[in-house]
Every structure is written in C-alpha cells, then in structure tokens.
C-alpha positions as CSV (number, residue, x, y, z in Angstrom):
1,X,-26.7,31.4,31.1
2,X,-28.6,34.4,32.5
3,X,-31.9,33.1,31.1
4,X,-31.3,29.8,32.8
5,X,-30.4,31.5,36.1
6,X,-33.6,33.6,36.0
7,X,-35.7,30.5,35.1
8,X,-34.2,28.5,37.9
9,X,-34.9,31.2,40.4
10,X,-38.5,31.6,39.1
11,X,-39.1,27.9,39.2
12,X,-37.7,27.6,42.7
13,X,-40.0,30.4,43.9
14,X,-42.9,28.8,42.1
15,X,-42.4,25.5,43.9
16,X,-42.4,27.2,47.2
17,X,-45.5,29.3,46.4
18,X,-47.5,26.4,45.0
19,X,-46.5,24.2,48.0
20,X,-47.7,27.0,50.4
21,X,-50.8,27.4,48.4
22,X,-51.6,23.7,48.5
23,X,-50.6,23.4,52.1
24,X,-53.0,26.1,53.1
25,X,-55.6,24.8,50.6
26,X,-57.9,23.1,53.1
27,X,-58.3,26.2,55.3
28,X,-58.4,28.6,52.4
29,X,-61.3,26.8,50.7
30,X,-63.6,28.0,53.4
31,X,-62.9,31.6,52.5
32,X,-63.1,31.1,48.7
33,X,-66.7,32.3,48.7
34,X,-65.6,35.7,50.0
35,X,-62.3,36.3,48.2
36,X,-59.6,34.6,46.1
37,X,-56.7,33.3,48.2
38,X,-53.6,35.4,47.7
39,X,-51.2,32.3,47.5
40,X,-53.1,31.1,44.4
41,X,-52.9,34.6,42.8
42,X,-49.1,34.5,43.3
43,X,-48.9,31.0,41.9
44,X,-50.9,32.0,38.8
45,X,-48.6,34.9,38.2
46,X,-45.5,32.9,38.6
47,X,-46.9,30.1,36.4
48,X,-47.6,32.6,33.6
49,X,-44.0,33.9,33.9
50,X,-42.6,30.5,33.8
51,X,-44.6,29.6,30.7
52,X,-43.4,32.7,29.0
53,X,-39.8,32.1,29.8
54,X,-40.0,28.4,28.9
55,X,-41.1,29.3,25.3
56,X,-37.8,31.2,24.8
57,X,-35.6,28.2,25.8
58,X,-33.7,26.1,23.2
59,X,-36.2,23.6,22.0
60,X,-38.9,25.2,24.1
61,X,-38.9,22.4,26.6
62,X,-38.8,21.8,30.3
63,X,-38.7,18.0,30.0
64,X,-36.1,16.4,32.3
65,X,-35.7,13.4,30.1
66,X,-35.1,15.5,27.0
67,X,-32.6,17.7,28.8
68,X,-30.8,14.7,30.2
69,X,-30.6,13.0,26.8
70,X,-29.1,16.3,25.3
71,X,-26.5,16.3,28.1
72,X,-25.4,12.8,27.1
73,X,-25.1,13.8,23.5
74,X,-22.8,16.6,24.6
75,X,-20.7,14.3,26.8
76,X,-20.3,11.7,24.0
77,X,-18.6,14.4,21.8
78,X,-16.2,15.2,24.7
79,X,-15.1,11.8,26.0
80,X,-15.1,8.1,25.1
81,X,-18.1,6.2,26.5
82,X,-19.8,2.8,26.0
83,X,-22.4,3.4,28.6
84,X,-23.7,6.6,30.2
85,X,-26.7,7.8,32.3
86,X,-28.1,10.8,34.0
87,X,-29.6,10.3,37.4
88,X,-32.0,12.6,39.3
89,X,-32.4,12.9,43.0
90,X,-35.3,10.9,44.5
91,X,-36.5,10.0,48.0
92,X,-35.2,7.2,50.2
93,X,-31.4,7.7,49.3
94,X,-31.9,6.5,45.8
95,X,-31.7,8.0,42.3
96,X,-33.9,7.8,39.3
97,X,-32.6,7.3,35.8
98,X,-33.6,10.2,33.6
99,X,-31.8,9.1,30.4
100,X,-29.3,6.4,29.3
101,X,-27.0,5.9,26.4
102,X,-25.2,2.7,25.2
103,X,-25.8,-0.6,23.5
104,X,-27.9,-2.2,26.2
105,X,-29.9,-1.6,29.4
106,X,-27.6,-1.4,32.4
107,X,-28.3,-2.3,36.0
108,X,-26.8,0.9,37.4
109,X,-25.9,1.5,41.0
110,X,-28.6,3.9,42.1
111,X,-28.0,4.1,45.9
112,X,-26.3,7.3,47.1
113,X,-25.3,5.4,50.3
114,X,-23.4,2.6,48.4
115,X,-19.7,2.2,48.7
116,X,-19.0,3.2,45.1
117,X,-18.1,6.1,42.9
118,X,-21.8,7.0,42.9
119,X,-22.0,7.3,46.7
120,X,-18.6,9.1,46.8
121,X,-19.6,11.7,44.2
122,X,-22.8,12.3,46.0
123,X,-21.2,12.7,49.4
124,X,-18.2,14.8,48.3
125,X,-19.9,16.8,45.5
126,X,-16.7,16.2,43.5
127,X,-16.1,14.1,40.3
128,X,-15.0,10.5,41.0
129,X,-13.2,8.1,38.8
130,X,-13.0,4.3,39.2
131,X,-11.7,1.2,37.5
132,X,-14.8,-0.7,38.6
133,X,-18.1,-0.7,36.7
134,X,-21.0,1.3,38.0
135,X,-23.3,-1.5,36.8
136,X,-24.2,-4.0,39.6
137,X,-24.3,-6.8,37.0
138,X,-21.1,-5.9,35.1
139,X,-18.9,-5.2,38.2
140,X,-18.3,-8.9,38.7
141,X,-17.6,-9.7,35.0
142,X,-14.0,-8.5,34.9
143,X,-12.2,-6.8,32.0
144,X,-10.9,-3.3,31.8
145,X,-13.3,-0.5,32.5
146,X,-13.1,3.2,33.3
147,X,-15.9,4.9,35.2
148,X,-16.5,8.6,35.9
149,X,-19.3,10.1,38.0
150,X,-19.8,13.9,38.0
151,X,-22.2,15.5,40.5
152,X,-24.8,17.8,39.0
153,X,-24.9,20.9,41.2
154,X,-27.5,23.7,41.6
155,X,-25.8,26.1,43.9
156,X,-24.8,24.1,46.9
157,X,-27.3,21.3,46.3
158,X,-26.6,18.1,44.4
159,X,-29.6,17.5,42.1
160,X,-28.3,14.4,40.3
161,X,-25.3,12.6,38.9
162,X,-23.8,12.1,35.4
163,X,-22.2,8.7,35.0
164,X,-20.1,7.5,32.1
165,X,-18.2,4.3,31.4
166,X,-15.7,3.1,28.8
167,X,-14.5,-0.5,28.2
168,X,-10.9,0.6,28.4
169,X,-8.4,1.6,31.1
170,X,-7.5,5.2,32.1
171,X,-10.2,6.6,29.8
172,X,-10.8,9.6,31.9
173,X,-7.6,11.6,32.8
174,X,-7.8,14.9,34.7
175,X,-8.3,17.1,31.6
176,X,-11.2,15.0,30.4
177,X,-12.8,15.1,33.8
178,X,-12.4,18.9,33.8
179,X,-14.1,19.1,30.4
180,X,-17.1,17.0,31.4
181,X,-17.4,18.9,34.6
182,X,-17.6,22.1,32.7
183,X,-20.2,20.7,30.4
184,X,-22.2,19.5,33.4
185,X,-22.4,22.9,35.0
186,X,-24.9,24.7,32.7
187,X,-26.6,21.3,32.0
188,X,-27.3,20.9,35.7
189,X,-28.9,24.3,35.8
190,X,-31.2,23.4,32.9
191,X,-32.0,20.1,34.5
192,X,-32.8,21.7,37.9
193,X,-35.3,24.1,36.2
194,X,-37.0,21.1,34.4
195,X,-37.1,19.0,37.6
196,X,-38.7,21.9,39.6
197,X,-41.2,22.4,36.8
198,X,-42.0,18.7,36.9
199,X,-42.4,18.7,40.7
200,X,-44.9,21.6,40.4
201,X,-46.9,19.9,37.7
202,X,-47.0,16.6,39.6
203,X,-47.9,18.3,42.9
204,X,-50.6,20.4,41.3
205,X,-52.1,17.4,39.3
206,X,-52.2,15.2,42.4
207,X,-53.9,17.9,44.5
208,X,-56.5,18.6,41.7
209,X,-57.3,14.9,41.4
210,X,-57.8,14.6,45.2
211,X,-60.0,17.8,45.1
212,X,-62.1,16.4,42.3
213,X,-62.5,13.1,44.2
214,X,-63.7,14.9,47.3
215,X,-66.1,17.1,45.4
216,X,-67.6,14.1,43.6
217,X,-67.9,12.1,46.8
218,X,-69.4,14.9,48.8
219,X,-71.6,16.2,46.0
220,X,-73.1,14.3,43.2
221,X,-72.4,10.8,44.7
222,X,-74.3,11.6,47.9
223,X,-77.1,13.1,45.9
224,X,-77.5,10.0,43.8
225,X,-77.5,7.9,46.8
226,X,-80.4,10.0,48.2
227,X,-82.2,9.6,44.8
228,X,-81.8,5.9,45.1
229,X,-83.4,6.0,48.7
230,X,-86.2,8.1,47.3
231,X,-87.0,5.5,44.6
232,X,-86.9,2.7,47.3
233,X,-89.4,4.7,49.4
234,X,-91.7,5.3,46.3
235,X,-91.6,1.6,45.5
236,X,-92.6,0.7,49.1
237,X,-95.6,3.1,49.0
238,X,-97.0,2.0,45.6
239,X,-100.7,0.9,45.9
240,X,-101.6,-2.5,44.7
241,X,-102.1,-3.0,41.0
242,X,-99.3,-0.5,40.0
243,X,-97.3,-3.0,38.1
244,X,-96.4,-0.6,35.3
245,X,-95.1,2.1,37.6
246,X,-93.4,-0.5,39.7
247,X,-91.4,-1.8,36.8
248,X,-90.5,1.7,35.6
249,X,-89.2,2.5,39.1
250,X,-87.2,-0.7,39.4
251,X,-85.5,0.0,36.1
252,X,-84.7,3.5,37.2
253,X,-83.4,2.1,40.5
254,X,-81.1,-0.3,38.6
255,X,-79.8,2.6,36.5
256,X,-79.1,4.8,39.5
257,X,-77.3,1.9,41.2
258,X,-75.2,1.4,38.0
259,X,-74.3,5.1,37.9
260,X,-73.3,5.1,41.6
261,X,-71.1,2.1,41.0
262,X,-69.4,3.9,38.1
263,X,-68.9,7.0,40.3
264,X,-67.2,4.9,43.0
265,X,-64.9,3.4,40.4
266,X,-64.1,6.9,39.1
267,X,-63.2,7.9,42.7
268,X,-61.0,4.9,43.0
269,X,-59.2,5.9,39.8
270,X,-58.8,9.6,40.8
271,X,-57.3,8.6,44.2
272,X,-54.9,6.0,42.8
273,X,-51.3,7.1,43.1
274,X,-48.1,5.1,42.6
275,X,-46.6,6.2,45.9
276,X,-49.5,4.7,47.8
277,X,-48.6,1.3,46.4
278,X,-44.8,1.6,46.6
279,X,-44.3,1.1,42.8
280,X,-45.8,1.3,39.4
281,X,-46.4,-2.4,39.0
282,X,-48.2,-2.7,42.3
283,X,-50.4,0.3,41.4
284,X,-51.3,-1.0,38.0
285,X,-52.0,-4.6,39.3
286,X,-54.3,-3.2,42.1
287,X,-56.2,-1.1,39.6
288,X,-56.6,-4.0,37.2
289,X,-57.8,-6.4,39.9
290,X,-60.4,-3.8,41.2
291,X,-61.7,-3.0,37.7
292,X,-61.6,-6.6,36.6
293,X,-63.7,-7.6,39.6
294,X,-66.2,-4.8,38.9
295,X,-66.5,-5.8,35.2
296,X,-66.5,-9.6,35.6
297,X,-63.2,-10.0,33.9
298,X,-60.6,-12.7,34.5
299,X,-57.4,-10.7,35.1
300,X,-54.0,-12.2,34.1
301,X,-51.0,-10.3,35.5
302,X,-47.4,-10.5,34.6
303,X,-45.2,-8.1,36.7
304,X,-41.5,-7.5,36.5
305,X,-40.3,-4.4,38.3
306,X,-36.7,-3.7,39.4
307,X,-35.8,-1.9,42.6
308,X,-34.9,1.2,40.6
309,X,-37.6,3.7,40.1
310,X,-38.7,5.9,37.3
311,X,-39.3,9.7,37.9
312,X,-42.5,10.3,39.8
313,X,-44.1,12.2,36.9
314,X,-43.3,9.4,34.5
315,X,-44.7,6.8,36.7
316,X,-47.9,8.9,37.1
317,X,-48.3,9.2,33.3
318,X,-47.8,5.4,32.7
319,X,-50.3,4.6,35.5
320,X,-52.9,6.8,33.8
321,X,-52.3,5.2,30.4
322,X,-52.8,1.8,31.9
323,X,-55.9,2.9,33.7
324,X,-57.4,4.2,30.5
325,X,-56.7,1.0,28.7
326,X,-58.1,-1.2,31.5
327,X,-61.2,1.0,31.8
328,X,-61.9,0.8,28.0
329,X,-61.7,-3.0,28.2
330,X,-64.1,-3.0,31.1
331,X,-66.7,-0.5,29.8
332,X,-66.6,-0.8,26.0
333,X,-65.0,-4.0,24.9
334,X,-67.4,-6.6,26.4
335,X,-64.4,-8.7,27.1
336,X,-64.1,-11.8,29.3
337,X,-60.3,-11.8,29.9
338,X,-57.8,-9.0,30.6
339,X,-54.0,-9.5,30.3
340,X,-51.8,-6.9,31.9
341,X,-48.0,-6.9,31.6
342,X,-45.8,-4.5,33.4
343,X,-42.0,-4.4,33.0
344,X,-40.0,-1.7,34.7
345,X,-36.2,-1.5,34.4
346,X,-35.4,2.2,34.4
347,X,-35.1,4.1,32.2
348,X,-36.9,1.2,30.3
349,X,-40.5,0.4,31.0
350,X,-43.2,-1.5,29.0
351,X,-46.9,-1.6,29.9
352,X,-49.2,-3.8,27.8
353,X,-53.0,-4.2,28.3
354,X,-54.8,-6.7,26.1
355,X,-58.4,-8.0,26.1
356,X,-60.5,-10.4,24.1
357,X,-63.4,-8.1,23.5
358,X,-65.1,-6.5,20.5
359,X,-61.9,-4.7,19.3
360,X,-61.3,-1.1,18.5
361,X,-63.1,-1.1,15.1
362,X,-62.3,0.6,11.9
363,X,-61.0,4.2,12.5
364,X,-61.7,4.0,16.3
365,X,-58.1,4.8,17.1
366,X,-58.5,8.2,15.6
367,X,-61.9,8.9,17.0
368,X,-61.9,8.0,20.6
369,X,-61.1,10.8,23.0
370,X,-59.6,8.4,25.5
371,X,-57.2,7.0,23.0
372,X,-56.0,10.5,22.2
373,X,-55.4,11.3,25.8
374,X,-53.3,8.1,26.1
375,X,-51.2,9.3,23.1
376,X,-50.7,12.7,24.6
377,X,-49.6,11.2,27.9
378,X,-47.1,8.9,26.2
379,X,-45.7,11.8,24.2
380,X,-45.3,13.8,27.4
381,X,-42.9,11.2,28.8
382,X,-41.2,10.5,25.4
383,X,-42.8,7.1,25.1
384,X,-44.1,5.1,22.2
385,X,-47.7,4.1,22.2
386,X,-49.2,1.4,20.0
387,X,-52.9,0.4,19.8
388,X,-53.7,-2.5,17.6
389,X,-56.2,-5.4,17.2
390,X,-55.4,-8.5,19.1
391,X,-55.4,-11.9,17.4
392,X,-58.0,-13.5,17.2
393,X,-60.1,-10.8,18.7
394,X,-59.8,-7.9,21.1
395,X,-57.4,-5.0,21.5
396,X,-53.8,-4.6,22.6
397,X,-52.5,-1.3,24.0
398,X,-48.7,-1.1,24.5
399,X,-46.7,1.9,25.8
400,X,-42.8,1.6,25.8
401,X,-40.5,4.0,27.4
402,X,-36.7,4.0,26.7
403,X,-36.8,1.3,23.9
404,X,-34.1,2.8,21.7
405,X,-31.0,1.7,23.7
406,X,-28.6,1.3,20.8
407,X,-25.1,2.3,20.0
408,X,-24.9,6.0,19.5
409,X,-28.4,6.7,20.7
410,X,-30.0,7.8,24.0
411,X,-32.9,5.9,25.6
412,X,-35.5,8.7,25.2
413,X,-37.4,7.8,22.0
414,X,-39.7,10.5,20.7
415,X,-43.1,10.3,19.0
416,X,-46.2,8.3,19.4
417,X,-47.7,5.9,16.9
418,X,-51.3,4.6,17.1
419,X,-51.9,1.6,14.8
420,X,-55.1,-0.1,14.0
421,X,-54.1,-2.4,11.2
C-alpha cells in the first residue's frame, strides 16, 4: 500500500508539473537559447522517478485497462456476477469503460447525471444496489437482476466506478457489498496512478506533435516553398535555346511540389486529434477522405460509433494505427479503392482498413517499420492487430480492442499478431 501511495503522490505532482511546463511552453521557448526552463527540469526528474517506481510494481505496468481487468478478476472471486465493468472519469459528465467482463458486450449506463445506481454512486460516493439492470438495453427486458455500483475513490475524489450485475435476486447483501468495497479501495489507488500516468503521456504526446507541426511549417516547409519560387524565377530567366536546362528545372520543380504536398499532408496528420472531431469515427473518416483525395483513391466508409467513448489515450492510439494504414495505402500500394470500417462500442472497437493495391508482399509485414509501429501501438492498448493480404489483391489491416468478451474472461485481450499468409 505504501508504494502505491507514494506512486500516486508522485504521479499527481508529475501531472501538475508537466501541465505547468506545457502551459508556460510558448513563453519559455523564447528563453531556451539562454537556459533550460526549470519546469522541464522538474518534469524530467519526476518522470525518471515515476519510471523507476513503476518498474517495482506488480506486473511492472501502469496500464489502466490492465489494472481494471485485474480488479474485475478479484471481484469475480468475491461475489457472483454475470456482467461487470470498470468505468473511468471523463469529460462532459460521462464515463469511459476501461474493462468489461461477461458473456456479451453490454450497453452500460455511462452518464453520471442519470437517475440510476450509477448516478447515485457518483453523487453520494457510497456503494449503491439496485434490482434494475445498469444496461440501457437490458433494463427493459425484465427478469430478476441484482446490480451493485461501488465508487472508486482517491482521497475525496471519485475517479471511476465499479459495476457488477448478477441475473438473480438479492445477490449483493451488505456483507458482500463491504467485501467488494474493501477490494475496490487499493484497486482505486492503483487505477488512479495509471490514469494520471496516461494523462501525462497523452498530454506530452499531443504537445510534442503540435510542436513538431509548428517547426515543420515554420522551417523546412517554408524553405521548400522558397526553393520552388527560386526555380520558377530561374525558368523565367532562361535564355532561348536552353531546352535541356528548362526540362531539368521543370522536373526539379515538379519534385519540389510533390515534397511540399507530402509535408502538408504530414502536418495534417500531426495535427489530427480525436477531440477536434468529437469522436474516433469522425477523426478517422476525415483523415481517410483527405488522404484519399490527395492520392486519387475512391474512399468507402462504414462508421458505427456509440455515444460511449473509449479512454482518450486509447482513441489516440487507434487513430494513429488507422492513419498509418491509410497512408501506406496511399503512398505504397498504388491502390484505386480504400475501404475503411470503424466500429466503436466501448470497451469494444474494431478498425479495418483495406485497399486493392499491390499488397504487402512476401515478408513485408516483418520488415516495414510502419507496420512494426502499428503493432506496438496495438499492444500498448491491449489490442489485437492483424495484417493480411486481401482477396483478390491488396492488403487488409484490422485492429480489434476488447474482442474477448466471453464467460469467465475480461475484455482486454493481450498480444498482437501480424499475419501475411
């Protein structure tokens, strides 16, 4: 318990320090030539400490999904359940599903303002029982059910909720509620540390992407534009009879224009964020349309996104996987069509990108750096990545999150598979 308390305090201080560092980033950049900003020194020190402490944790992980899944495993041993989920706090008065257990995907109530055990547990910070299902789809189906919602507390703050259901009456008497609440205490502490770490990583990654976009736009992109103008001026001043030099300059101008276009598309990719579009499906579809138009691809979209949201860090990783797959189709596959499917029903998500291009080729899945990065991103969010040839030609990239929703399992599958047979 002491190690988790120390880790939580360290992670909380780290969030504040990094937020301050990033908040002052614009003004501090002007002084970077003279000295290194103190907030970044402090952030570096705290990040190093956090990394050291994280390596001593059980399982060596600060993954919210993994910690939530372990919490459900513990609860299953202490109480009867047919369905269960761990929710994390999110913006807009809604919750995100971090992990789920049961025989099927459930349309959980995720609004903290709802007139339900979820809303009551959030408002009172006390466990709540109910004879009504917490699933919006099952609550009207009838039949006996018992539901229990336990707030996950970090000090005086509610950081999430634990919800369990059993298809029987009176499944959660007072002693069972007490037992689960006692389990939830230390689990909430672990989850708070993981969520704080995730928040820091997401914040830092987003800031770094925006910084790179600004540097590229203000640096090499502007310089290339000036090179293009210089070539135009040289073409205009060529003396008559310089056909050879004129052709060479025109070819060079075409290549510079192509590179500038690629840079602008890279800037678009760097600046693309899920929150700017209001959802993962919207962000992926916008990127697919833009890249399809730039590459002369016919884009076919199939989007199915529920009102519930995945954690921000998870959405970000899935967006980057989709971007890499779409970019590969545009730049390398010489495809004519691009099919993009996005299904989001937290904690389940499935993203598929297919093209009718040249295909990945023998051994390409093991050799391409971009495919390796996709696999690493999928593993980071406990997803399953499959890369395979498309029939009759082309490539299909699929990433699935939360596919293993079976009896006795938690919807947080581990491992990544890359297939090319």
